N, CA, C and O atoms as CSV, one atom per row, in Angstrom:
chain,resi,resn,atom,element,x,y,z
A,1,MET,N,N,7.023,-9.692,20.819
A,1,MET,CA,C,5.999,-8.713,21.137
A,1,MET,C,C,6.018,-7.601,20.090
A,1,MET,O,O,7.085,-7.113,19.715
A,2,LYS,N,N,4.845,-7.207,19.624
A,2,LYS,CA,C,4.713,-6.151,18.626
A,2,LYS,C,C,4.243,-4.863,19.287
A,2,LYS,O,O,3.329,-4.862,20.112
A,3,GLU,N,N,4.898,-3.756,18.902
A,3,GLU,CA,C,4.495,-2.433,19.362
A,3,GLU,C,C,4.459,-1.495,18.171
A,3,GLU,O,O,5.241,-1.636,17.232
A,4,ILE,N,N,3.549,-0.540,18.217
A,4,ILE,CA,C,3.503,0.512,17.216
A,4,ILE,C,C,3.712,1.825,17.952
A,4,ILE,O,O,3.009,2.134,18.913
A,5,LYS,N,N,4.690,2.591,17.487
A,5,LYS,CA,C,4.993,3.869,18.123
A,5,LYS,C,C,4.993,4.957,17.065
A,5,LYS,O,O,5.282,4.709,15.894
A,6,HIS,N,N,4.662,6.169,17.497
A,6,HIS,CA,C,4.751,7.299,16.587
A,6,HIS,C,C,5.220,8.541,17.326
A,6,HIS,O,O,5.048,8.673,18.538
A,7,SER,N,N,5.815,9.443,16.567
A,7,SER,CA,C,6.247,10.730,17.110
A,7,SER,C,C,6.349,11.727,15.976
A,7,SER,O,O,6.423,11.358,14.804
A,8,ARG,N,N,6.351,12.967,16.337
A,8,ARG,CA,C,6.468,14.036,15.338
A,8,ARG,C,C,7.853,14.660,15.455
A,8,ARG,O,O,8.371,14.859,16.554
A,9,GLY,N,N,8.439,14.963,14.304
A,9,GLY,CA,C,9.716,15.664,14.273
A,9,GLY,C,C,10.919,14.733,14.282
A,9,GLY,O,O,10.798,13.515,14.418
A,10,ALA,N,N,12.078,15.352,14.133
A,10,ALA,CA,C,13.317,14.597,13.949
A,10,ALA,C,C,14.175,14.513,15.210
A,10,ALA,O,O,15.376,14.261,15.120
A,11,ASP,N,N,13.582,14.716,16.366
A,11,ASP,CA,C,14.396,14.690,17.580
A,11,ASP,C,C,13.964,13.582,18.546
A,11,ASP,O,O,13.986,13.763,19.763
A,12,SER,N,N,13.573,12.434,17.988
A,12,SER,CA,C,13.140,11.335,18.847
A,12,SER,C,C,13.844,10.041,18.448
A,12,SER,O,O,14.399,9.935,17.354
A,13,ASP,N,N,13.814,9.073,19.337
A,13,ASP,CA,C,14.345,7.745,19.032
A,13,ASP,C,C,13.536,7.097,17.908
A,13,ASP,O,O,14.087,6.341,17.108
A,14,ILE,N,N,12.243,7.383,17.843
A,14,ILE,CA,C,11.397,6.820,16.788
A,14,ILE,C,C,11.877,7.303,15.422
A,14,ILE,O,O,11.950,6.517,14.477
A,15,TYR,N,N,12.203,8.578,15.314
A,15,TYR,CA,C,12.744,9.105,14.064
A,15,TYR,C,C,14.061,8.414,13.726
A,15,TYR,O,O,14.271,8.012,12.581
A,16,GLN,N,N,14.944,8.274,14.701
A,16,GLN,CA,C,16.243,7.627,14.457
A,16,GLN,C,C,16.059,6.189,13.987
A,16,GLN,O,O,16.770,5.727,13.094
A,17,ASP,N,N,15.106,5.482,14.588
A,17,ASP,CA,C,14.827,4.105,14.158
A,17,ASP,C,C,14.271,4.088,12.732
A,17,ASP,O,O,14.615,3.215,11.936
A,18,SER,N,N,13.415,5.051,12.418
A,18,SER,CA,C,12.869,5.169,11.074
A,18,SER,C,C,13.989,5.384,10.060
A,18,SER,O,O,14.006,4.773,8.992
A,19,LEU,N,N,14.905,6.250,10.410
A,19,LEU,CA,C,16.025,6.556,9.517
A,19,LEU,C,C,16.878,5.326,9.232
A,19,LEU,O,O,17.333,5.135,8.104
A,20,LYS,N,N,17.095,4.507,10.228
A,20,LYS,CA,C,17.879,3.271,10.034
A,20,LYS,C,C,17.201,2.345,9.021
A,20,LYS,O,O,17.862,1.775,8.153
A,21,ILE,N,N,15.881,2.201,9.138
A,21,ILE,CA,C,15.139,1.358,8.196
A,21,ILE,C,C,15.200,1.958,6.796
A,21,ILE,O,O,15.445,1.241,5.826
A,22,ARG,N,N,14.983,3.250,6.685
A,22,ARG,CA,C,15.001,3.918,5.381
A,22,ARG,C,C,16.365,3.797,4.711
A,22,ARG,O,O,16.446,3.585,3.501
A,23,LYS,N,N,17.420,3.928,5.481
A,23,LYS,CA,C,18.762,3.790,4.898
A,23,LYS,C,C,18.982,2.364,4.398
A,23,LYS,O,O,19.554,2.161,3.327
A,24,ALA,N,N,18.532,1.383,5.165
A,24,ALA,CA,C,18.697,-0.018,4.747
A,24,ALA,C,C,17.909,-0.310,3.479
A,24,ALA,O,O,18.416,-0.967,2.570
A,25,VAL,N,N,16.672,0.171,3.411
A,25,VAL,CA,C,15.799,-0.161,2.283
A,25,VAL,C,C,16.069,0.741,1.077
A,25,VAL,O,O,16.335,0.249,-0.020
A,26,PHE,N,N,16.002,2.035,1.275
A,26,PHE,CA,C,16.083,2.941,0.135
A,26,PHE,C,C,17.526,3.194,-0.324
A,26,PHE,O,O,17.813,3.155,-1.520
A,27,VAL,N,N,18.419,3.450,0.617
A,27,VAL,CA,C,19.790,3.780,0.237
A,27,VAL,C,C,20.567,2.529,-0.169
A,27,VAL,O,O,21.172,2.492,-1.240
A,28,LYS,N,N,20.550,1.502,0.690
A,28,LYS,CA,C,21.350,0.304,0.387
A,28,LYS,C,C,20.709,-0.586,-0.667
A,28,LYS,O,O,21.376,-0.978,-1.625
A,29,GLU,N,N,19.422,-0.917,-0.513
A,29,GLU,CA,C,18.770,-1.839,-1.448
A,29,GLU,C,C,18.427,-1.185,-2.782
A,29,GLU,O,O,18.693,-1.750,-3.842
A,30,GLN,N,N,17.835,0.009,-2.728
A,30,GLN,CA,C,17.335,0.639,-3.950
A,30,GLN,C,C,18.301,1.682,-4.519
A,30,GLN,O,O,18.030,2.278,-5.562
A,31,HIS,N,N,19.406,1.896,-3.847
A,31,HIS,CA,C,20.472,2.787,-4.323
A,31,HIS,C,C,20.024,4.241,-4.498
A,31,HIS,O,O,20.488,4.941,-5.398
A,32,VAL,N,N,19.121,4.679,-3.629
A,32,VAL,CA,C,18.723,6.083,-3.608
A,32,VAL,C,C,19.834,6.853,-2.898
A,32,VAL,O,O,20.236,6.471,-1.799
A,33,PRO,N,N,20.331,7.918,-3.498
A,33,PRO,CA,C,21.368,8.702,-2.817
A,33,PRO,C,C,20.869,9.209,-1.457
A,33,PRO,O,O,19.747,9.703,-1.342
A,34,GLN,N,N,21.709,9.082,-0.445
A,34,GLN,CA,C,21.294,9.464,0.906
A,34,GLN,C,C,20.879,10.928,0.977
A,34,GLN,O,O,19.967,11.274,1.729
A,35,ASN,N,N,21.532,11.791,0.206
A,35,ASN,CA,C,21.177,13.217,0.253
A,35,ASN,C,C,19.790,13.478,-0.346
A,35,ASN,O,O,19.217,14.545,-0.126
A,36,LEU,N,N,19.247,12.519,-1.096
A,36,LEU,CA,C,17.873,12.651,-1.593
A,36,LEU,C,C,16.871,11.950,-0.679
A,36,LEU,O,O,15.706,12.340,-0.618
A,37,GLU,N,N,17.318,10.932,0.020
A,37,GLU,CA,C,16.442,10.201,0.936
A,37,GLU,C,C,16.091,11.056,2.150
A,37,GLU,O,O,14.942,11.073,2.589
A,38,ILE,N,N,17.057,11.749,2.679
A,38,ILE,CA,C,16.843,12.627,3.829
A,38,ILE,C,C,16.581,14.023,3.264
A,38,ILE,O,O,17.428,14.589,2.572
A,39,ASP,N,N,15.403,14.574,3.565
A,39,ASP,CA,C,15.006,15.815,2.915
A,39,ASP,C,C,14.664,16.926,3.906
A,39,ASP,O,O,14.821,16.767,5.117
A,40,ASP,N,N,14.202,18.033,3.378
A,40,ASP,CA,C,13.875,19.202,4.200
A,40,ASP,C,C,12.624,19.021,5.039
A,40,ASP,O,O,12.336,19.855,5.897
A,41,SER,N,N,11.871,17.948,4.809
A,41,SER,CA,C,10.610,17.721,5.534
A,41,SER,C,C,10.782,16.897,6.804
A,41,SER,O,O,9.816,16.696,7.539
A,42,GLU,N,N,11.979,16.421,7.073
A,42,GLU,CA,C,12.185,15.492,8.192
A,42,GLU,C,C,11.550,15.980,9.494
A,42,GLU,O,O,10.907,15.203,10.198
A,43,ASN,N,N,11.725,17.249,9.812
A,43,ASN,CA,C,11.245,17.756,11.099
A,43,ASN,C,C,9.760,18.111,11.102
A,43,ASN,O,O,9.204,18.439,12.150
A,44,LYS,N,N,9.112,18.049,9.928
A,44,LYS,CA,C,7.697,18.416,9.814
A,44,LYS,C,C,6.782,17.198,9.805
A,44,LYS,O,O,5.559,17.343,9.796
A,45,CYS,N,N,7.354,16.013,9.807
A,45,CYS,CA,C,6.578,14.787,9.623
A,45,CYS,C,C,6.275,14.082,10.938
A,45,CYS,O,O,6.941,14.286,11.953
A,46,THR,N,N,5.243,13.247,10.881
A,46,THR,CA,C,4.932,12.324,11.966
A,46,THR,C,C,5.381,10.946,11.505
A,46,THR,O,O,5.024,10.503,10.413
A,47,TYR,N,N,6.160,10.272,12.337
A,47,TYR,CA,C,6.759,8.972,12.001
A,47,TYR,C,C,6.051,7.865,12.751
A,47,TYR,O,O,5.754,7.992,13.939
A,48,PHE,N,N,5.782,6.777,12.046
A,48,PHE,CA,C,5.177,5.581,12.628
A,48,PHE,C,C,6.119,4.409,12.395
A,48,PHE,O,O,6.578,4.183,11.276
A,49,ASN,N,N,6.403,3.666,13.456
A,49,ASN,CA,C,7.238,2.469,13.348
A,49,ASN,C,C,6.536,1.277,13.973
A,49,ASN,O,O,5.787,1.413,14.941
A,50,ILE,N,N,6.788,0.116,13.407
A,50,ILE,CA,C,6.391,-1.145,14.044
A,50,ILE,C,C,7.651,-1.773,14.607
A,50,ILE,O,O,8.677,-1.872,13.933
A,51,TYR,N,N,7.549,-2.192,15.855
A,51,TYR,CA,C,8.656,-2.850,16.557
A,51,TYR,C,C,8.264,-4.288,16.845
A,51,TYR,O,O,7.163,-4.555,17.328
A,52,LEU,N,N,9.154,-5.200,16.551
A,52,LEU,CA,C,9.002,-6.598,16.938
A,52,LEU,C,C,10.125,-6.922,17.901
A,52,LEU,O,O,11.300,-6.797,17.555
A,53,ASP,N,N,9.772,-7.337,19.108
A,53,ASP,CA,C,10.766,-7.611,20.148
A,53,ASP,C,C,11.770,-6.465,20.269
A,53,ASP,O,O,12.981,-6.683,20.302
A,54,ASN,N,N,11.248,-5.257,20.332
A,54,ASN,CA,C,12.012,-4.023,20.512
A,54,ASN,C,C,12.904,-3.643,19.331
A,54,ASN,O,O,13.730,-2.739,19.462
A,55,GLN,N,N,12.763,-4.296,18.197
A,55,GLN,CA,C,13.512,-3.924,16.997
A,55,GLN,C,C,12.573,-3.246,16.009
A,55,GLN,O,O,11.526,-3.796,15.668
A,56,ALA,N,N,12.941,-2.057,15.550
A,56,ALA,CA,C,12.157,-1.365,14.540
A,56,ALA,C,C,12.320,-2.095,13.213
A,56,ALA,O,O,13.435,-2.251,12.715
A,57,VAL,N,N,11.192,-2.545,12.638
A,57,VAL,CA,C,11.248,-3.353,11.416
A,57,VAL,C,C,10.455,-2.754,10.254
A,57,VAL,O,O,10.641,-3.167,9.109
A,58,ALA,N,N,9.572,-1.784,10.527
A,58,ALA,CA,C,8.771,-1.153,9.487
A,58,ALA,C,C,8.548,0.308,9.858
A,58,ALA,O,O,8.425,0.655,11.032
A,59,THR,N,N,8.500,1.150,8.842
A,59,THR,CA,C,8.341,2.578,9.093
A,59,THR,C,C,7.563,3.251,7.985
A,59,THR,O,O,7.499,2.751,6.863
A,60,ALA,N,N,6.974,4.384,8.305
A,60,ALA,CA,C,6.347,5.284,7.333
A,60,ALA,C,C,6.224,6.638,8.022
A,60,ALA,O,O,6.287,6.747,9.247
A,61,ARG,N,N,6.050,7.654,7.203
A,61,ARG,CA,C,5.838,8.994,7.763
A,61,ARG,C,C,4.733,9.681,6.972
A,61,ARG,O,O,4.397,9.283,5.857
A,62,PHE,N,N,4.178,10.725,7.583
A,62,PHE,CA,C,3.260,11.569,6.832
A,62,PHE,C,C,3.448,13.012,7.244
A,62,PHE,O,O,3.900,13.322,8.346
A,63,SER,N,N,3.085,13.881,6.319
A,63,SER,CA,C,3.020,15.306,6.616
A,63,SER,C,C,1.659,15.807,6.161
A,63,SER,O,O,1.123,15.327,5.162
A,64,PRO,N,N,1.097,16.762,6.879
A,64,PRO,CA,C,-0.197,17.323,6.473
A,64,PRO,C,C,-0.054,18.121,5.175
A,64,PRO,O,O,0.971,18.764,4.947
A,65,THR,N,N,-1.075,18.076,4.334
A,65,THR,CA,C,-1.101,18.902,3.130
A,65,THR,C,C,-1.820,20.208,3.457
A,65,THR,O,O,-2.431,20.338,4.518
A,66,GLU,N,N,-1.747,21.157,2.555
A,66,GLU,CA,C,-2.393,22.448,2.788
A,66,GLU,C,C,-3.905,22.380,2.716
A,66,GLU,O,O,-4.588,23.293,3.181
A,67,ASP,N,N,-4.446,21.295,2.131
A,67,ASP,CA,C,-5.904,21.191,1.974
A,67,ASP,C,C,-6.493,20.041,2.799
A,67,ASP,O,O,-7.415,19.353,2.358
A,68,ASN,N,N,-5.948,19.847,3.994
A,68,ASN,CA,C,-6.474,18.909,4.989
A,68,ASN,C,C,-6.317,17.436,4.615
A,68,ASN,O,O,-7.166,16.616,4.962
A,69,GLY,N,N,-5.257,17.102,3.924
A,69,GLY,CA,C,-4.929,15.705,3.659
A,69,GLY,C,C,-3.655,15.320,4.379
A,69,GLY,O,O,-3.037,16.137,5.060
A,70,VAL,N,N,-3.274,14.075,4.222
A,70,VAL,CA,C,-1.981,13.613,4.712
A,70,VAL,C,C,-1.211,13.030,3.531
A,70,VAL,O,O,-1.758,12.285,2.718
A,71,HIS,N,N,0.055,13.382,3.456
A,71,HIS,CA,C,0.945,12.869,2.413
A,71,HIS,C,C,1.821,11.793,3.060
A,71,HIS,O,O,2.732,12.096,3.831
A,72,ILE,N,N,1.531,10.540,2.735
A,72,ILE,CA,C,2.274,9.408,3.293
A,72,ILE,C,C,3.531,9.188,2.451
A,72,ILE,O,O,3.479,9.200,1.221
A,73,GLN,N,N,4.645,8.992,3.124
A,73,GLN,CA,C,5.922,8.816,2.444
A,73,GLN,C,C,6.793,7.813,3.187
A,73,GLN,O,O,6.519,7.433,4.325
A,74,ARG,N,N,7.846,7.401,2.502
A,74,ARG,CA,C,8.942,6.617,3.081
A,74,ARG,C,C,8.446,5.337,3.765
A,74,ARG,O,O,8.886,4.993,4.862
A,75,VAL,N,N,7.528,4.646,3.099
A,75,VAL,CA,C,7.014,3.375,3.617
A,75,VAL,C,C,8.059,2.303,3.337
A,75,VAL,O,O,8.420,2.068,2.184
A,76,ALA,N,N,8.545,1.653,4.392
A,76,ALA,CA,C,9.615,0.668,4.218
A,76,ALA,C,C,9.539,-0.410,5.289
A,76,ALA,O,O,9.222,-0.143,6.448
A,77,VAL,N,N,9.838,-1.634,4.870
A,77,VAL,CA,C,9.921,-2.779,5.779
A,77,VAL,C,C,11.273,-3.440,5.547
A,77,VAL,O,O,11.669,-3.682,4.407
A,78,LEU,N,N,11.976,-3.730,6.636
A,78,LEU,CA,C,13.269,-4.413,6.499
A,78,LEU,C,C,13.092,-5.738,5.767
A,78,LEU,O,O,12.089,-6.430,5.945
A,79,LYS,N,N,14.069,-6.079,4.948
A,79,LYS,CA,C,13.986,-7.241,4.067
A,79,LYS,C,C,13.603,-8.527,4.796
A,79,LYS,O,O,12.771,-9.288,4.302
A,80,ASP,N,N,14.191,-8.778,5.954
A,80,ASP,CA,C,13.931,-10.017,6.694
A,80,ASP,C,C,12.520,-10.093,7.280
A,80,ASP,O,O,12.117,-11.139,7.790
A,81,PHE,N,N,11.770,-8.994,7.209
A,81,PHE,CA,C,10.448,-8.961,7.837
A,81,PHE,C,C,9.317,-8.736,6.825
A,81,PHE,O,O,8.175,-8.484,7.210
A,82,ARG,N,N,9.634,-8.826,5.563
A,82,ARG,CA,C,8.615,-8.657,4.527
A,82,ARG,C,C,7.738,-9.901,4.436
A,82,ARG,O,O,8.081,-10.960,4.960
A,83,GLN,N,N,6.616,-9.754,3.769
A,83,GLN,CA,C,5.631,-10.832,3.602
A,83,GLN,C,C,4.947,-11.206,4.914
A,83,GLN,O,O,4.400,-12.301,5.043
A,84,GLN,N,N,4.979,-10.298,5.883
A,84,GLN,CA,C,4.286,-10.509,7.157
A,84,GLN,C,C,3.147,-9.500,7.326
A,84,GLN,O,O,2.577,-9.387,8.411
A,85,HIS,N,N,2.819,-8.778,6.274
A,85,HIS,CA,C,1.727,-7.796,6.255
A,85,HIS,C,C,1.992,-6.593,7.147
A,85,HIS,O,O,1.055,-5.902,7.546
A,86,LEU,N,N,3.254,-6.333,7.464
A,86,LEU,CA,C,3.591,-5.197,8.324
A,86,LEU,C,C,3.391,-3.869,7.595
A,86,LEU,O,O,2.971,-2.885,8.203
A,87,GLY,N,N,3.687,-3.838,6.309
A,87,GLY,CA,C,3.481,-2.614,5.537
A,87,GLY,C,C,2.018,-2.217,5.489
A,87,GLY,O,O,1.677,-1.051,5.689
A,88,SER,N,N,1.155,-3.188,5.223
A,88,SER,CA,C,-0.277,-2.871,5.173
A,88,SER,C,C,-0.794,-2.496,6.565
A,88,SER,O,O,-1.643,-1.614,6.696
A,89,GLU,N,N,-0.294,-3.153,7.580
A,89,GLU,CA,C,-0.700,-2.798,8.946
A,89,GLU,C,C,-0.309,-1.358,9.264
A,89,GLU,O,O,-1.081,-0.615,9.870
A,90,LEU,N,N,0.875,-0.980,8.857
A,90,LEU,CA,C,1.358,0.381,9.101
A,90,LEU,C,C,0.494,1.411,8.373
A,90,LEU,O,O,0.122,2.427,8.960
A,91,ILE,N,N,0.173,1.163,7.111
A,91,ILE,CA,C,-0.677,2.087,6.349
A,91,ILE,C,C,-2.062,2.176,6.986
A,91,ILE,O,O,-2.620,3.268,7.094
A,92,GLU,N,N,-2.621,1.049,7.408
A,92,GLU,CA,C,-3.932,1.066,8.057
A,92,GLU,C,C,-3.904,1.862,9.353
A,92,GLU,O,O,-4.877,2.541,9.680
A,93,ILE,N,N,-2.808,1.789,10.094
A,93,ILE,CA,C,-2.670,2.560,11.340
A,93,ILE,C,C,-2.635,4.056,11.028
A,93,ILE,O,O,-3.268,4.852,11.721
A,94,ILE,N,N,-1.902,4.433,9.994
A,94,ILE,CA,C,-1.831,5.846,9.605
A,94,ILE,C,C,-3.195,6.328,9.130
A,94,ILE,O,O,-3.608,7.435,9.476
A,95,ILE,N,N,-3.899,5.522,8.349
A,95,ILE,CA,C,-5.242,5.895,7.886
A,95,ILE,C,C,-6.178,6.090,9.078
A,95,ILE,O,O,-6.936,7.059,9.129
A,96,LYS,N,N,-6.120,5.171,10.025
A,96,LYS,CA,C,-6.961,5.294,11.229
A,96,LYS,C,C,-6.625,6.583,11.985
A,96,LYS,O,O,-7.525,7.319,12.388
A,97,TYR,N,N,-5.353,6.849,12.171
A,97,TYR,CA,C,-4.903,8.067,12.848
A,97,TYR,C,C,-5.415,9.302,12.099
A,97,TYR,O,O,-5.921,10.240,12.715
A,98,ALA,N,N,-5.282,9.297,10.774
A,98,ALA,CA,C,-5.713,10.442,9.968
A,98,ALA,C,C,-7.227,10.658,10.076
A,98,ALA,O,O,-7.696,11.792,10.169
A,99,ARG,N,N,-7.976,9.562,10.062
A,99,ARG,CA,C,-9.443,9.683,10.215
A,99,ARG,C,C,-9.795,10.247,11.587
A,99,ARG,O,O,-10.651,11.124,11.703
A,100,GLU,N,N,-9.135,9.742,12.623
A,100,GLU,CA,C,-9.407,10.213,13.986
A,100,GLU,C,C,-9.068,11.690,14.159
A,100,GLU,O,O,-9.633,12.367,15.018
A,101,HIS,N,N,-8.144,12.183,13.342
A,101,HIS,CA,C,-7.746,13.587,13.412
A,101,HIS,C,C,-8.397,14.424,12.304
A,101,HIS,O,O,-7.953,15.530,11.996
A,102,ASN,N,N,-9.462,13.867,11.713
A,102,ASN,CA,C,-10.333,14.575,10.768
A,102,ASN,C,C,-9.647,15.065,9.495
A,102,ASN,O,O,-10.027,16.097,8.941
A,103,TYR,N,N,-8.647,14.335,9.034
A,103,TYR,CA,C,-8.091,14.622,7.711
A,103,TYR,C,C,-9.061,14.069,6.671
A,103,TYR,O,O,-9.789,13.115,6.942
A,104,SER,N,N,-9.070,14.671,5.476
A,104,SER,CA,C,-10.070,14.272,4.482
A,104,SER,C,C,-9.554,13.257,3.462
A,104,SER,O,O,-10.360,12.567,2.837
A,105,TYR,N,N,-8.265,13.147,3.279
A,105,TYR,CA,C,-7.730,12.167,2.330
A,105,TYR,C,C,-6.273,11.845,2.659
A,105,TYR,O,O,-5.608,12.561,3.408
A,106,ALA,N,N,-5.806,10.756,2.080
A,106,ALA,CA,C,-4.393,10.380,2.150
A,106,ALA,C,C,-3.888,10.258,0.722
A,106,ALA,O,O,-4.582,9.723,-0.143
A,107,ILE,N,N,-2.689,10.749,0.476
A,107,ILE,CA,C,-2.070,10.646,-0.842
A,107,ILE,C,C,-0.643,10.160,-0.657
A,107,ILE,O,O,-0.010,10.424,0.364
A,108,LEU,N,N,-0.150,9.450,-1.652
A,108,LEU,CA,C,1.230,8.970,-1.596
A,108,LEU,C,C,1.764,8.795,-2.999
A,108,LEU,O,O,0.998,8.649,-3.951
A,109,GLY,N,N,3.059,8.810,-3.125
A,109,GLY,CA,C,3.732,8.531,-4.387
A,109,GLY,C,C,4.191,7.092,-4.359
A,109,GLY,O,O,5.184,6.769,-3.708
A,110,ALA,N,N,3.480,6.224,-5.057
A,110,ALA,CA,C,3.776,4.785,-5.010
A,110,ALA,C,C,4.747,4.407,-6.115
A,110,ALA,O,O,4.555,4.768,-7.276
A,111,GLN,N,N,5.788,3.679,-5.745
A,111,GLN,CA,C,6.621,3.079,-6.773
A,111,GLN,C,C,5.702,2.170,-7.586
A,111,GLN,O,O,4.853,1.480,-7.021
A,112,ASP,N,N,5.866,2.167,-8.894
A,112,ASP,CA,C,4.917,1.455,-9.748
A,112,ASP,C,C,4.777,-0.025,-9.381
A,112,ASP,O,O,3.685,-0.583,-9.485
A,113,HIS,N,N,5.853,-0.655,-8.962
A,113,HIS,CA,C,5.757,-2.077,-8.591
A,113,HIS,C,C,4.906,-2.301,-7.343
A,113,HIS,O,O,4.503,-3.429,-7.062
A,114,ALA,N,N,4.632,-1.229,-6.590
A,114,ALA,CA,C,3.866,-1.354,-5.348
A,114,ALA,C,C,2.400,-0.936,-5.505
A,114,ALA,O,O,1.669,-0.906,-4.516
A,115,GLN,N,N,1.961,-0.616,-6.710
A,115,GLN,CA,C,0.588,-0.146,-6.896
A,115,GLN,C,C,-0.456,-1.154,-6.430
A,115,GLN,O,O,-1.442,-0.771,-5.799
A,116,ALA,N,N,-0.258,-2.419,-6.728
A,116,ALA,CA,C,-1.238,-3.436,-6.323
A,116,ALA,C,C,-1.381,-3.476,-4.805
A,116,ALA,O,O,-2.485,-3.641,-4.286
A,117,PHE,N,N,-0.278,-3.328,-4.103
A,117,PHE,CA,C,-0.281,-3.296,-2.641
A,117,PHE,C,C,-1.196,-2.173,-2.146
A,117,PHE,O,O,-2.040,-2.400,-1.279
A,118,TYR,N,N,-1.035,-0.974,-2.688
A,118,TYR,CA,C,-1.833,0.167,-2.242
A,118,TYR,C,C,-3.285,0.070,-2.706
A,118,TYR,O,O,-4.192,0.519,-2.004
A,119,LYS,N,N,-3.509,-0.511,-3.881
A,119,LYS,CA,C,-4.886,-0.690,-4.350
A,119,LYS,C,C,-5.670,-1.583,-3.396
A,119,LYS,O,O,-6.852,-1.339,-3.158
A,120,LYS,N,N,-5.031,-2.611,-2.847
A,120,LYS,CA,C,-5.701,-3.490,-1.870
A,120,LYS,C,C,-6.117,-2.724,-0.621
A,120,LYS,O,O,-7.049,-3.127,0.075
A,121,LEU,N,N,-5.432,-1.621,-0.336
A,121,LEU,CA,C,-5.747,-0.804,0.833
A,121,LEU,C,C,-6.744,0.310,0.502
A,121,LEU,O,O,-7.079,1.125,1.361
A,122,GLY,N,N,-7.219,0.339,-0.755
A,122,GLY,CA,C,-8.247,1.296,-1.136
A,122,GLY,C,C,-7.757,2.518,-1.896
A,122,GLY,O,O,-8.564,3.372,-2.263
A,123,PHE,N,N,-6.470,2.624,-2.140
A,123,PHE,CA,C,-5.936,3.765,-2.872
A,123,PHE,C,C,-6.210,3.607,-4.365
A,123,PHE,O,O,-6.282,2.490,-4.878
A,124,GLU,N,N,-6.362,4.740,-5.058
A,124,GLU,CA,C,-6.574,4.755,-6.499
A,124,GLU,C,C,-5.492,5.618,-7.147
A,124,GLU,O,O,-5.073,6.636,-6.595
A,125,VAL,N,N,-5.055,5.192,-8.319
A,125,VAL,CA,C,-4.054,5.952,-9.063
A,125,VAL,C,C,-4.658,7.271,-9.518
A,125,VAL,O,O,-5.775,7.309,-10.033
A,126,VAL,N,N,-3.909,8.352,-9.326
A,126,VAL,CA,C,-4.295,9.672,-9.816
A,126,VAL,C,C,-3.091,10.274,-10.534
A,126,VAL,O,O,-1.966,10.189,-10.042
A,127,GLY,N,N,-3.319,10.867,-11.666
A,127,GLY,CA,C,-2.243,11.548,-12.366
A,127,GLY,C,C,-1.387,10.644,-13.232
A,127,GLY,O,O,-1.627,9.444,-13.357
A,128,GLU,N,N,-0.396,11.258,-13.815
A,128,GLU,CA,C,0.496,10.602,-14.760
A,128,GLU,C,C,1.701,9.984,-14.049
A,128,GLU,O,O,2.046,10.355,-12.927
A,129,GLN,N,N,2.321,9.042,-14.731
A,129,GLN,CA,C,3.538,8.418,-14.224
A,129,GLN,C,C,4.665,9.452,-14.191
A,129,GLN,O,O,4.741,10.325,-15.056
A,130,TYR,N,N,5.537,9.346,-13.187
A,130,TYR,CA,C,6.705,10.226,-13.089
A,130,TYR,C,C,7.867,9.437,-12.512
A,130,TYR,O,O,7.688,8.357,-11.949
A,131,THR,N,N,9.045,9.990,-12.661
A,131,THR,CA,C,10.250,9.356,-12.133
A,131,THR,C,C,10.756,10.162,-10.955
A,131,THR,O,O,10.919,11.379,-11.041
A,132,GLU,N,N,11.003,9.473,-9.854
A,132,GLU,CA,C,11.583,10.093,-8.668
A,132,GLU,C,C,12.765,9.235,-8.249
A,132,GLU,O,O,12.634,8.019,-8.111
A,133,VAL,N,N,13.901,9.852,-8.048
A,133,VAL,CA,C,15.160,9.170,-7.721
A,133,VAL,C,C,15.410,7.958,-8.623
A,133,VAL,O,O,15.898,6.922,-8.171
A,134,GLY,N,N,15.068,8.107,-9.895
A,134,GLY,CA,C,15.321,7.056,-10.865
A,134,GLY,C,C,14.327,5.903,-10.845
A,134,GLY,O,O,14.543,4.894,-11.515
A,135,ILE,N,N,13.234,6.035,-10.082
A,135,ILE,CA,C,12.238,4.967,-9.934
A,135,ILE,C,C,10.883,5.486,-10.418
A,135,ILE,O,O,10.479,6.594,-10.062
A,136,LEU,N,N,10.177,4.688,-11.231
A,136,LEU,CA,C,8.865,5.081,-11.742
A,136,LEU,C,C,7.821,5.063,-10.627
A,136,LEU,O,O,7.766,4.131,-9.825
A,137,HIS,N,N,6.997,6.105,-10.592
A,137,HIS,CA,C,5.968,6.293,-9.568
A,137,HIS,C,C,4.660,6.749,-10.195
A,137,HIS,O,O,4.631,7.236,-11.326
A,138,HIS,N,N,3.584,6.582,-9.445
A,138,HIS,CA,C,2.287,7.222,-9.675
A,138,HIS,C,C,1.782,7.707,-8.322
A,138,HIS,O,O,2.005,7.060,-7.299
A,139,ASP,N,N,1.109,8.838,-8.324
A,139,ASP,CA,C,0.429,9.259,-7.100
A,139,ASP,C,C,-0.810,8.406,-6.927
A,139,ASP,O,O,-1.470,8.045,-7.901
A,140,MET,N,N,-1.118,8.088,-5.689
A,140,MET,CA,C,-2.310,7.315,-5.354
A,140,MET,C,C,-3.011,8.014,-4.192
A,140,MET,O,O,-2.366,8.561,-3.297
A,141,LYS,N,N,-4.343,7.985,-4.223
A,141,LYS,CA,C,-5.125,8.745,-3.251
A,141,LYS,C,C,-6.241,7.887,-2.656
A,141,LYS,O,O,-6.808,7.023,-3.324
A,142,LEU,N,N,-6.536,8.145,-1.395
A,142,LEU,CA,C,-7.621,7.475,-0.678
A,142,LEU,C,C,-8.436,8.548,0.036
A,142,LEU,O,O,-7.899,9.331,0.820
A,143,LYS,N,N,-9.747,8.577,-0.246
A,143,LYS,CA,C,-10.643,9.483,0.473
A,143,LYS,C,C,-10.906,8.879,1.844
A,143,LYS,O,O,-11.197,7.689,1.959
A,144,LEU,N,N,-10.802,9.713,2.893
A,144,LEU,CA,C,-10.966,9.194,4.279
A,144,LEU,C,C,-12.365,9.409,4.819
A,144,LEU,O,O,-12.653,9.032,5.955
């Protein structure tokens, strides 16, 4: 059974489940230092998780921008559950939520290897390439 849950802030089970996925993907797989993965924005974000048979397998978060957008971050799917379109489903859910709440755009920092994934969802590259936690990125934006 598939469920999608969301919550705001760092004091929920949904946040804790999100953190477990992020540690597995970003810290263990991609070798991002944990002190950089967990940041000062944790309590300001809204977290979305996909659960399969009560196991959290995909996560993402967003925080509102000062100019009525949403900044999507920390998109991750556990290794054993990739290639099932869960990442795209999660982004589409966040986009739908953002539209329903009258946000005007979504922006994210995409790892360069993931640009094609986000382009399929309608995002466009904006700005110059940059390095974050040792990984090449570009910002990508979608008008809502």
